[in-house]
C-alpha positions, 0 to 999 in steps of 0.5 A: 617579752615572751608570748602569754597563753591566755584563757579564761577558765570558765570559757574552757582551756583550749588544752589537751589537759587542764593545766590548773592541777599542773601548775599548782604542784606537786600536792601534797597527797590527802591519803585519808582513812575515815570509818562511818556510824556502820563500821564501814571502813573507807581509805582514799587519796585527795590531790587538794590537800595541805596544812593550814595552821601550826597552833592547834595544827590545822590539815584540809583537803577537798572533796569534789563531790559527796565521796564516801570520805565526806560522808563518814566523816560527816557521820563521825567528825574524824579522820585520819591522814596516812603520809604516801610514800614512794614504796606505797604509791602503787597501793595508794593508786589502787586505793583510788579505785571507784568503788561502792559504799562498803568497800574496804580499800584496805583490802582492795590495795592489800594494806594493814589497818591500825588502830588509833589512839584517839579516834575510831577510824584506822591509820595504814600500818605499812605509812610511816606517818599517821595524823589522827584529826577531828573535824574542825570545820567542812565548808562547801566551796563557791564561786567568787558570784557565790554560787555554791559549788560541787566541792566540800573543804575538810579542815580537821584538827591533828590531835595525835601524831605517828612517826616512824622512829627511823625517820627521826634524825636527831629530832628532826623529821627526815623529809627528803629521806621519807620518800614523799611522794606529791602529786604532779598534775597532768593526767598520770604524774607523781614526784617524789622528794629526794636529797639531790633536790634539797635547798635552803633559804634562810628568810631575812633577817 
């Protein structure tokens, strides 16, 4: 039997880097664009992100701390998720710089705003997939003891989808050819989905 390293998160992990983020990964990146009532636009990536429902399609991300994205979403009730690809990874990283509210991360990262069809926040023009979302719920997270923590789960219903036609192969989205980038834990690790990493498992009948 292999010996396991055990720790209780509440008492600290005792390692060079918290392994939680590295174990729960790679994770999709929530590259979220928002707009406040003042018209201020924000673009920021969130590594705690995923899909939660098919019909209606619901995605969500967790804001650790009251970030500008959360402020804008609370004000206007909408956001856009933009797919991060390998070609955009460096620009995505630039958009996570800690800057003052009102600083436009589109300009900071050299990205182009593209109007959404159904909501106010703009899309990232360079991204091959954009989800226009309206907020379904905002939940402040709690510990098992019921103590509120400094994190908010934002859930949004996808009401509009934009997909680059080149990524549709016979009506199927080309997941392994899109260059999708994932957060892979550690202080700076990412991973890319590539065709040679694909394998298939069909559900038992």
